[in-house]
C-alpha positions in Angstrom: -87.2 10.1 -10.4 -87.7 12.4 -13.4 -90.9 13.8 -14.8 -91.8 12.0 -17.7 -94.3 14.4 -19.2 -91.6 17.4 -18.7 -89.4 18.6 -20.9 -86.1 15.9 -21.9 -83.7 19.2 -21.7 -84.5 22.5 -20.1 -82.0 25.3 -19.5 -82.3 28.4 -17.7 -80.2 31.2 -18.1 -77.3 29.2 -19.6 -74.3 31.8 -19.7 -71.3 31.0 -22.3 -68.5 33.1 -21.5 -67.6 35.2 -24.2 -64.5 34.0 -26.8 -62.1 36.5 -28.0 -63.9 38.8 -30.1 -67.8 37.4 -29.8 -70.6 38.6 -27.2 -71.2 36.0 -24.4 -74.7 34.4 -24.9 -77.7 33.7 -22.4 -80.3 31.8 -23.0 -83.2 29.6 -22.0 -84.6 26.4 -23.8 -86.8 24.1 -23.3 -86.6 21.1 -25.5 -89.9 18.7 -25.5 -90.1 14.8 -27.0 -89.7 14.8 -30.6 -89.1 18.6 -30.9 -86.3 19.7 -33.0 -84.3 23.2 -32.0 -81.2 25.0 -33.9 -79.2 27.4 -32.3 -77.4 29.1 -35.2 -73.9 29.7 -34.1 -71.1 30.8 -36.9 -68.1 29.7 -34.5 -67.5 25.8 -34.4 -65.4 26.5 -30.8 -69.1 28.5 -29.4 -70.9 25.4 -30.8 -68.7 23.1 -29.3 -69.0 24.7 -25.9 -72.5 25.0 -26.0 -73.0 21.3 -26.4 -70.6 20.5 -24.1 -72.8 22.9 -21.4 -76.2 21.3 -22.7 -74.5 18.0 -21.6 -72.9 19.1 -18.2 -69.4 19.4 -19.0 -67.4 22.5 -18.7 -67.8 25.9 -16.6 -71.2 27.3 -17.9 -73.4 29.4 -16.0 -77.1 29.2 -15.2 -78.7 25.8 -14.9 -79.2 22.9 -17.1 -81.5 20.1 -16.5 -82.0 17.0 -18.3 -84.7 14.8 -17.8 -85.7 17.0 -14.8 -82.2 16.9 -13.1 -79.7 19.5 -13.0 -76.0 18.8 -14.0 -74.6 20.4 -11.1 -76.5 18.6 -8.7 -75.1 15.0 -9.9 -71.9 13.5 -8.9 -69.6 11.9 -11.4 -71.2 9.1 -12.0 -74.7 9.5 -11.9 -73.9 12.1 -15.0 -72.3 9.5 -16.7 -75.4 7.4 -16.8 -77.8 10.1 -17.6 -75.6 11.0 -20.5 -75.8 7.4 -22.1 -78.9 8.3 -23.1 -77.6 11.3 -25.4 -76.3 11.2 -28.7 -74.1 13.5 -30.1 -72.7 14.5 -33.5 -69.1 16.6 -32.7 -68.0 19.2 -35.0 -64.6 17.6 -35.5 -65.7 14.2 -35.8 -64.1 12.7 -32.8 -62.5 10.1 -34.6 -60.0 7.7 -33.4 -57.3 7.8 -36.4 -55.4 4.5 -35.6 -58.8 2.4 -35.5 -61.6 1.9 -38.4 -64.5 4.0 -38.4 -66.6 1.3 -37.4 -64.7 0.8 -34.0 -65.2 4.4 -33.5 -69.2 4.1 -34.4 -69.8 1.0 -32.0 -67.3 1.7 -29.1 -69.8 3.9 -27.2 -72.8 1.5 -27.8 -70.9 -1.2 -26.9 -69.9 1.1 -23.9 -73.3 2.1 -22.3 -75.2 -1.1 -23.5 -75.6 -4.7 -23.2 -76.7 -5.5 -26.7 -75.0 -8.2 -28.5 -72.0 -7.2 -31.1 -73.9 -9.0 -34.0 -77.4 -7.3 -32.9 -75.2 -3.8 -32.6 -73.8 -4.4 -35.6 -76.9 -4.9 -37.4 -78.5 -2.1 -36.2 -76.0 0.1 -36.9 -75.7 -1.5 -40.6 -79.4 -0.3 -40.7 -78.9 3.1 -39.7 -75.9 3.4 -41.7 -78.5 2.5 -45.0 -80.7 5.3 -43.8 -78.1 8.0 -44.0 -77.1 7.0 -47.5 -74.4 4.6 -46.6 -74.2 1.4 -48.1 -72.6 0.1 -44.8 -70.4 1.4 -42.1 -67.1 2.4 -43.6 -64.4 -0.1 -42.5 -61.4 1.8 -43.4 -59.2 4.3 -41.1 -60.9 7.9 -41.3 -58.2 9.5 -43.0 -59.4 7.2 -45.7 -62.9 7.9 -46.0 -64.9 10.9 -47.7 -65.8 13.8 -45.3 -69.2 13.1 -46.4 -69.2 9.5 -45.0 -67.8 10.3 -42.1 -70.2 13.0 -41.2 -73.2 10.4 -42.4 -71.1 7.6 -39.8 -71.3 10.1 -36.8 -75.2 10.4 -37.3 -74.9 6.6 -37.1 -72.8 7.1 -33.8 -75.2 9.8 -32.5 -78.6 7.5 -33.0 -77.3 4.1 -32.4 -79.0 2.9 -29.2 -82.1 4.9 -29.7 -80.8 8.0 -27.5 -84.0 10.3 -26.0 -81.6 13.3 -27.4 -79.2 13.9 -29.8 -77.1 17.1 -30.0 -76.0 18.0 -33.7 -72.9 20.2 -32.3 -72.3 21.7 -35.8 -74.5 20.0 -38.4 -73.4 19.2 -42.0 
């Protein structure tokens, strides 16, 4: 059970270890429905580490709660079920280089839901237009413009109406 009036994401003394030449980070963060928070991090690796920590992945210190549940209290399957409600735009794009971009966009939603493929493609197409694409790219990632891949990554993150979206290293 979760507290629907409480924060979507809540961290307490979240500690990210120092990378070479950087200082360790420690912070508290509380995200309520409808809020936007920006953590400005110059280093992409640190941004990835922070995003992983917010998703309960990795070895950060402190506590991270998503929908009232601490990641460290959950088993693997429970964590995976909860992460289905989170969209993520990874800084590295996270594209399967051997498959068309559209496949990488649709794969998480296909895995996480029970929506018919036709409906899923319609939803993705509408989102693509909202993000400035004429449709979803059907080419391999190497044949697409970086700006189109960034937009397609946003489509992937927002597809399925996630409760939380983490933009690892926004455009």
